[in-house]
N, C-alpha and C positions, 0 to 999 in steps of 0.2 A: 360420771364425767371425770376428766383429767383434773388432778389436784392443781390448783392455781396458787403459786407462792406469793403473788402480789397481795399485800395487806394481810397475809396469813400470819399466825403466831405459832412458833415451834419452840418447844422446850427441849434442851439438850442437857442431860445430866453428865457429870464429869466432862464439862465442856470447855475447860480452860487451857487444855494442852492436848498434844497428840491428835488422835482420831477425832475426839470430841470437838476440838477447836477447828480442825479442818472441815468438819461437817458444818459447824456454825458459820464459818467463813463462806462456804459455798451457798448456804441458805441466804445470807445477807446479799450476796452477789445476785441471787435470783429474785430479790425483792421481798424477802420474808422479814418479819419482826422476830427477833430471837431472844430467848431467855437462856443464859448459860448458868448451870448450877456448879457449885464447888463445895467441897467438904470443909476445908479449914484454911487453905493457903490463900489469904486475901490478896497478897501482893501479886501472885500469879493471876488471880482473877481480875485484878485491876488492869494488868497489862493486856490480858486477853480482851477485856471489854474495850479498852482504848483502841486496840487493833480493829475490832469490829466496828466501832463508831467512826473510825477514820474511813473505812470502806463505805459505810452507809452515808456519811456526810457528802462524799464525792458522788455517790450514785443517786441517792434520794434522801434529802435531809429530813423527810417526814418519817423515815424508818426509825424504829425504836429498838434499842438493844439494852438489856439490863442483866445484872448478875445477882443471883440469890443463893445465899449460903444455906445448906441443909445436909444433914447426914442421912443419906438415902438407905442406910441399913436399918433405919428406925421408921416404923409405920407412921407415927405421929409427925415426924419431921417431913415425911413424904407428903402427907395430907396438907401440911402448912405450905410446902413448896408449891403445890398445885394451886392452893387457894390464893397465895400471894401473886402467882403468875396471872391468874384470871383477874384479880383485882387491879393489877398494874396494866394489863394488856387488854382486858375486856373480853377475851375469848381464848380458846386453845384449840388449834387445828391438827397438830401432830406432835408426837413425842419421840425423841431418840433416846432410848434408855441405854446409856453407854457405860454406866458404872460397873465396876468389878473389883475383885481383890484376890490376891494370892500371896503366898510366902514360899520361897524356894525350898525344895527338899530333894533328896535323891529319890527319883521316881522308882528306882528298882530296889530300894531298900525299905522294906515294910516298916522296920523299926523307926525310920525317919518320917513316917507318914501317919502316925497315930496320935498326933497332938490334938487333943479335943478342942482347944481354943481355936486352932487353925481351921478345923472342920466347921466350927460354928460360924466363924467370920466368913469363910468361903460361902457357906450356904446362905448367910444373911445377905451378902453382897451380890452373889451370882445367881441367886434364885428368888429369894423372898422380896428383894428390893424391886425387881421387875414386876412381880405379881402385884405388890401393893401399889406401885406407881400406875400400872394399868387400871387397877380398880379405882384409884383416886381420880384419874383423868377420864374415866369411861363416859360420864354423862356429857362432858364437853366434846369429846371426840365423836360421840354418837350424833350430836347436833351438827357437827361439821362434816360428818361422813369421812372422818380423817383416818390417820395411820398411826400405828404404834410399832416402832422398829427397835429391836434389841441388838446389842453387840454380844455375840457369844464367842466361840473359839473353835478352831479345828481340833483342839484337845477334847472337845465334847463329842466329836465324831469318831476320832481314833484315840485310844488311850495313849496319852503323851502329855507334854507340858511341864509346868514348873513343879507340880506335885500331884499325887493321886487325888487329894481333896479338890484341887482345881479342876482336874479332868472330869471327875465324877459330877461335880456341881455344874460344870458347863454342859455336860450331857443332860443333866436335869433341866437346865435352862432351855435347851433345844426342845425337849419334850414339852416344857411349859409353853413355848412359843406355838407348838402345834395344837396344844390344848386350848390356848387362848384364841387361836385363829378360828377354832370351831365355835367357841362360846361367844365370841364377839361378832362373828359374821351374822348378817351381811353388812351391818352398819360400819364396822371398824375393820380395817385391814391390819392384820398382825403378821409380822415377819421377823426373821432373825438373820443376821449375817454371821458367818463363822470364819473369820480370817485366820491365817497362820502367822508366821514370823513376819512382823512389820518393822520397818525402819523408823523408830521413834527414839526419844531420849531414854526409853526403858532399856534399850539394848546397847546404850553407849558404853557401858562398862563390861560388856561381854568380851571374852577373848576373841581375837580375830579368827582363830581356828573354828570356833563355834559358829560365827557368822558365815564363814566360807562354807562350812558343812551344810548350813541351812540353805544357802544359795544353790549349792550343787544338787540339792534334793528337788528343786523346783524345775518344772519343764522349761520355763522361760529363762532359767539361769540368772535370775535377779531377785533381790529382796523386794517384797511388796511394799509399796509406798502408801502412806496413810491416805493420800489423795485417791488412790485406786479404790480403796474400800469406801471412802466418803462418797465417791460417785455412785457406788452400788446402793448406799443408803438413800441418797437423793432420789435414785431411780425408784426405789421401793416406796418412798413417800409420794413421789409424783405419779408413778404408774403410767407408763406409756401405752398400756394395753388398750385403752379405749381408742387409740389412734388407728388400730387395725380395722379394716373394713368389716362390717357385720357379715358380709358374704364369706370372708375368710373364717370367721368364728363358726359359721354354719357348716362350712366344709370340714373344719377340724372336728366339730362335734359329731358328725356322721361317722367318723372313724373310731370314736371312743365308745366303750361300754358304759352302760347307765351308771354303774358304781364309780367309774372314773370321772364322769361328769359331775356327780354328786360331790365327790371329793374336791374337785376344782372349784365348785360353786362356794364352798365354805371357806376358801382361802382368802377371798376378798370380795367386796361389794361389786367391784368392776366385773369380775367373772360371773358373779351371780346374775348380773344384768345381761351380760353378753352371751351366756350359755344358759338359756332358759331350760328348766327341767322338762325333759320329754320322756313320756312313758306311754305305752299303747295298751296296757291291760290293767284291770283292777280286780280285786278279790272281794268275795262276799262269803260269809259263813255264819254259823251260829255263835258269833263272838262279837261283843260290843265294840272292841277296838277296830276290827275289820269293817264293821258297819259304819263306824264313825269316819274312818278314812274314805270309805266308799262314798258316803254322802258328801263329804267335804269336796271330793273331786267332782262329783256330780253337780255341785253348786258353784264350781269355779268356772268363770267365763272363758278361760283359756284352756285349762286342762281337760275340761269335759269334751272338747271337740277333738282331742288327740286320741281318745280311747277307742280302740277297735275290737277289744276282746274283754268279756267278763268271764272270770273263772269262779265258778261256784264250788267252794271247798266243802264237800260233803263228808269230810273226815271228822265226824263228831267224836269228841273225847270219850274214851272208854269209861263206863260208869259201874262196871262190875259184871259178874257172870249173869247170864240171862236164864239159862235152863236150870231146872230144879236139880238135875243130876250134877251139873257143874257147880252149883252153889254147895251141894253136899260134899263133893270132892274138895272144894275150897276150904270148907269148914274142917274137914278131917285133916287136911294138910296143915292148916293153921294150928290145930291142936298139937300135931306132931312136932312142928317147928318150935312152938312155945315151950315144949318139954325139953328141947335140947339147947335153946338159946339162953343167953344170960338173962336172968330175971329182970334186972334194971332196964336193959335195952327194950325188952318186950313191953314193960310197963310204960316206958317213955313213949314208945310208938303208939300204944293203946291210948295213952293220955293225949296224944296229939291227934287222935281220931283217924289215924292212918289205917285203912283197911288192908287186909291181907292180900287181896287181889292187886293192889297197887304195888306192894312189895314184890310179888312174883312176876309182875309185868315189867319190872325194871331190868335194865341191862346187867346191873351188878347183883342180881339175885343169886344167892349161894356163892358169891365171890369169896374165896378164902385168902385173898391177897395176891392171887396170881394173874388177875385180869389186867390187861393193858388198855388204857383209855387214850383216845386221840387228842385230848385236850383237858381243860378243867372239868372236874366231875363234882356235881352237887350231891350232897348226902341225901338220904331218904327223908329226914325230917324237913330239911329245907325245901326239897322237891315237892313234898306233899303240901307244905304250907303255901307254895306257889300254885300248885295244881288245883287245890280245893276251891279257891275263889273262881278259877276258870270254869270248873264244873257248875258252880252256882250261877255264874253269868250265862253259861250255855243253857241251863234250864230256863232262865228268865227269857232268853231270846226265843227258844223253842215255844214257850208258852204264849208269847206275844206275836210270834211270826214276824218279828221286826226285820229279819233277813229277807223274807219274801217281799215285804213292802218296799224295802230298799231296792231290791232287784227290779221290781216293777217301776219304781221311780227312775232308776238308771236307764231303763228302756226308753223313757221319754226324754232323757237329758243327753245321752251320748250320741251325738249326731253322726259319728263316723263308725258306729258299731256294726260289725259284720260277723263276729264269731262269739259263740258261747261254749265254754268248756265246763263239764260237770265231772268231778273226779273225787274218789275217796283216797287218792294217792298223795295228797299234798305233803304229809309229814314224811313220806318216803321211808328212809332208813334212819334210825336214831342218830341225830346230829348231822344228817345229810338229807334235808328235806328236798322234795321235788320242786316246791315253790317256797320262797321266803316271803310269806304274807306278813302284814304288819303284826299280827298276833305272834308269829314265830320269830320275827325280828326282835320282839320285846322279851323273849325268853331270856332268863339269866343264863350266863355261860355254863355249860355242863348240865343243864336240866335233864334229869333221868326220869322218864315216865313211860307208861305203857303206850306203845305206838297204836294210834287209832285204827280200828278195823270195823268201821261202821257198816260197810257192805260185806256180805259173806265172801269168803275167799276160799281158794283151793285148800282142801284138807280140813275145812271148817267142820266141826261136829254137827252144825245145824244144816249142812247141805241137803240132808234128806227132806228138809221142809221146803224145797225149792219150787214146789208147785206155785204157779202164779196166783192161785186162788186164795191163799191164806192172807187175810188183810194185814195182820201184824207183821208177817214176813215181807209183804209188798211195801209196807211202810218204811222198811230199812232203806229203800231207795228214795228217800224223801226229796232230795235235791232234784233228782230226775223228774219226779212227778210234779213238783211245784214249778220247776223251770219250764218244762214243756207245756204245762197248762197256761202259764203266764204268756209264753210266746204265741200260743193260739189265741188267747184273749186280746193281746195287743198286736193287732195285725199290721200296724203302721211301722213296725221295726224293720230294719234292713238286714236281718240275720240271714246269711247265706252259707255259714259254716257251723257245723256242730261236732263237738268232740265229747263222747261219753267214755271216760277213762276208767282206769282200774287195773289194766294189765301190769302196770309197774309193781303192784302189790298182790298179784295173782287174784284179781277180782274183776268186776265189771258189772254191766247191767244184767239183771236176771234174764237169761235166754228164754225163760218160760213166757215172756211177753209175746213170743211168736207161736205159742201153742194154739191160742184162740183169740178172737177179738176181745179187746178190753178198752176201757177209756184211755189208759196210758198208750196202748197201741194206736188208737185213733188219733191222739195228739201227736205222736211221733210221725204218723203218715201225713198229717196236715202240715207239718213243718217241712218234710222231705219233698212234698209236691209243689211247694211254692216256686213260682218262676224265678230262675236265677240261682236256685240252691245248687252249690257247686262242690261242697267238701263235707264228707262224712267219715269220721274215725270212730268206729263202734267197737268197744271192748265188751265182750260177753262173758258173763260168769256161767259156765256150763255145768258145774258140779260134776255129777257122774251120769249125765243123761245118755252117755254112750251105752250104758247098760240097758237102756230102754230103746235102743236103736234110733236115737236122735229125733224124738217127736217134734221138738221145736223147729228143726230144719225140714222135716218131712211135710209139715203143714203147708208150706209154700207161702206163709204170711211174710216171712223175711224177704223173699223175692218180690212179692207184691208191693211191699213198702219201699224197698230200695229202687225198684224199677220206676217208681213215680218221679224220681229225680232225673228229668230228661236233660238237664244242663250239668250233670255231675262231671267234675273234672278229677276229683280225688276220692278214692274209696279204700278204706282199710277196715278189715274185719279180723278181730283178734279173739281167741277163745282162751280158756284156762286149762285145757287138757294137759296132763303131765306127759310131755314128750321128751325123751332122752335118747340120744344116739339114733334118732330116726324111728323110735318105737314108742307106741302108746303104752305107758306103764299101767299094768292091771289087766291088760288084754293079752291073751296068748297070741304070739306072732302069726300063727297059721289060722286064726279064726276068721271066717268069711262073713260077709254081709254087714260089717260094721262101718264101712266107709260112708262118708257123707256124699249124697248125690249133689254135686255142685250146681246142677241146673235147678235145684230146689231153692238155691240162694241167689245165684248170679244170672243176670240176663244181659250180657255185654252188648247185645244189639240195641238195648235201651239207652246206652250211654255213648253217643257218637263223639263226644268231646273228652272222654276219659283220658287222663294223662298219667295218673298215679294209681297203682293197684298194689295192695298189700294184704297178705293172708297169713294168719299165725295160729299155730297149735291146732291143726285139724288133721283128721285121718281121711285120706282121699284115695280114689282109684287113680292109678298112674296115668292111664290112657285118657281118662276123662279130664284130668288136670292139664295135660298137654293140649288137649282139644280146647279147653277153656282159654288157655293162653293164645292159641292159634286164632280164636275168634274175637280177641280183643280188637278194638278199633285202631286204625292206623295212627291215631293221635297219641297212643300210649308211649310214654317216655321213661317210665320208671316202674320196676317190678320188685317188690320185697317179699321174700318168703322166710318166715320165722318158724323154725322147728316144725315144718310140714312132715307128716308121716304118711307112708304109702301102705295100702292094705296088703299087698303082696310083699313078703320078706325078700323075694328075689330081686326086687327093684329098689334102687337107692338114688342118692343125689348124683352119683356118677352117671347114671342113666338119664337123669333129668337134664343136667347141663348138656349132655350129648344130644338129647332130643331137641333141646332149645337151639343147638347149633345146626343140627342136620335136618330136623323136621320143620321147624319154623322158618319163615322167610326173613327173619330179622337181619341177618348178616348181609342180605342182598339190598337192604335199604341204604339210602344215603346216610353218612355217618351221623349227621345231626338229627336224624329221625330214628335212630336205633334206641330201643329201650335200655336203660342202664339197669343192671341186675344186682341186687344185694341179697345175701343169704345169712341167716343166723343159725348156727349149727353147733355141734359138739366137736372137740378136738380129739385126735387119736390118742394123745398121751394124757387125756382126762384132766386138763387144767381145771382147778376148782374155781368156778366163777364167783360164787358167793351171792348173797341176796342183792338183786339189782344189777348184777354184772352179767354180761353176755359176750358171745364171741361172734364176730361178723366177718364175712369175706365178700369182697366185691370186685376189686381190681383184677384178681386172679381169675374170677369167673368171667368177667368181661373179656379178658385177654384170651381165654379159651374159646368163648363163643364167637368173638368177632376177629380174633387175630390168630397167632400161631402158638399161644401159650399152652401148657400142658393142662390136662384135666386135674384140678386140685383135689378131686376125690378118687383119683386113680388108685385102685387096689383096696379102697377102704369104704366105699359106698356111702356111709353116713358121717364119716370123720374127716377132719383135715389134719394132716400131719404138721408138725412144727416146721417153719421155714417155707410154707406154701401160701403165705399171704394173709393168714388169719390175724385179726386184731381183737384184743380184749378191751371192752369199754364198760362204762358204768352209767346207768340211768340217772344216778343221783350225784355224780361227780363228773362233769363234762370234761374236765382236764385230764381224767384218767384215760390213758391210751398206751397199751402195751402190745407190741408186735410179738407174735408167737412163732 
């Protein structure tokens, strides 16, 4: 609610002249009881008090104004000031912390700015006094849901002012205000004003030339009056924000990112109430903090109804080499490294219990001092000290299946739930996670640790074990198995969308699930055939099954499963084949019979409502692929092709977009019914994408297919030259966007 000045009690430090007295005067005029503080000048305090009492006697004789002496640079004096205020007035609703101190020096002469006593006094008056006053008044302001307003200075924003000490400590005060705003929210609103040159007795002895110079620098060409700043302080105490209609707050919040809303909520209790925290997804993993937050949201009678998606983070932390050969190689390398490393460092690490695999998995392994880090970087000892308890916690969760039980509970609590995502990609690239889960948000800045690779990934030494029949190997996809089983067991859920991720880290669901029927396959089919199921994004880890001529695709089980989704609107199939410049790496370009038979996977006639179709990293027959696109339903509105390779080296992307223009009937359709086309490809001048980065082209393709634009692949089949509309993006940094 809006702060009511009537019968309220406000303490104003340094309140006997200038800005402080102006604020006190306005407070009395608004019906507040006022306590003005002074340091030593009792005569000036008596005059100020007489002035305030004259106003109150004419406006409301019941109003009370008093003056209390206290040196607010001393903590004990501040505590006495607050105590005497509450004893005299009975309460405390707001504080205007207006005290400050400076001594003039030549700002541009360093020798004139190294007086230790000046620095100590500036810090005591401009920083510590405000901190201690806020602390002393906290319990009273919390009861009142009140406000704490400081007077800082523009010198804290821009290096300037009476001295370097003054400028630096005023900057510290501004940062203090931001810190206190976070700590005291939502009960107490903390703010600071930072005025510039003001017309007070303080500038009376200034040369006229200096005053004129200050006036000329302002946009309004006038010196700020103390009343101007006092009005802003009154506004911050009163807060007119609640007077805005809630509908306006709702409209504003829809335009803001979730982090912006969070930042606004901690500024004051008013915005915390007006902008309720809104999020639509929750995270679950083998981590106690993630489970704790998940359960807290599930038990919240407001938040639980907002959740539409559960993300199962299956990126379990790395616990060391699995294979015997890997452990042997690790031991040999550790012995070699210990021979060349400084003995004391090796002993310290061994004493800390840090295993060698943790050292080799870090970004800074073998750094000789040449590595550049994007921000703070935590050393190996500190990183392991933080990582080890996470491992212990993960083991406890896995042993108890606490994450599974929480997930099942969430299915019964989240009334708006429609999507489940299972992914091993949560941690993304070091310091650039795909998702900022509570666990990852709690990481200390610069934590350097082995990026989790819980699911097998491309070029993994264990890919030869990818037969679906190995129980230990199947168990790697723990999240997929547990989640799909839970979804089958709890039939009352409203899940209509399923994402099984991993493509972001060159991984995915074991494609061998489609070799033959299995319990996991049966659970997946049960989910896909539910009425209303509309969205499937399936990332498949294919290993090197192309060497066996795609048994997982030839079985027809993938087609049988996906065709069960009669209401499907969005379908994305992604593989992990290494495709570069339109060619499958590891296969000779002229080898025949290795293309996937698309009809063994896709049956477009089964999806009359399909709008979105995406295919990634597969080797196909050119004519069959064009035929597949031609048989897509008229409802299709978006097609994405990511590093698709053609069996014949004679055919490329230039032929594909030409066929899409000339063979398909898409350009004859009404504009609003034409499918938008996006392609992810290589560039002619071989831009290095880096892990998680990719190059897409869409507008140039659309312009060629539907308009008069040139073929972006003209003369280069699988490449896009610079300047033809390609854009480089980053899966783990959505702000990264470079036109090529």
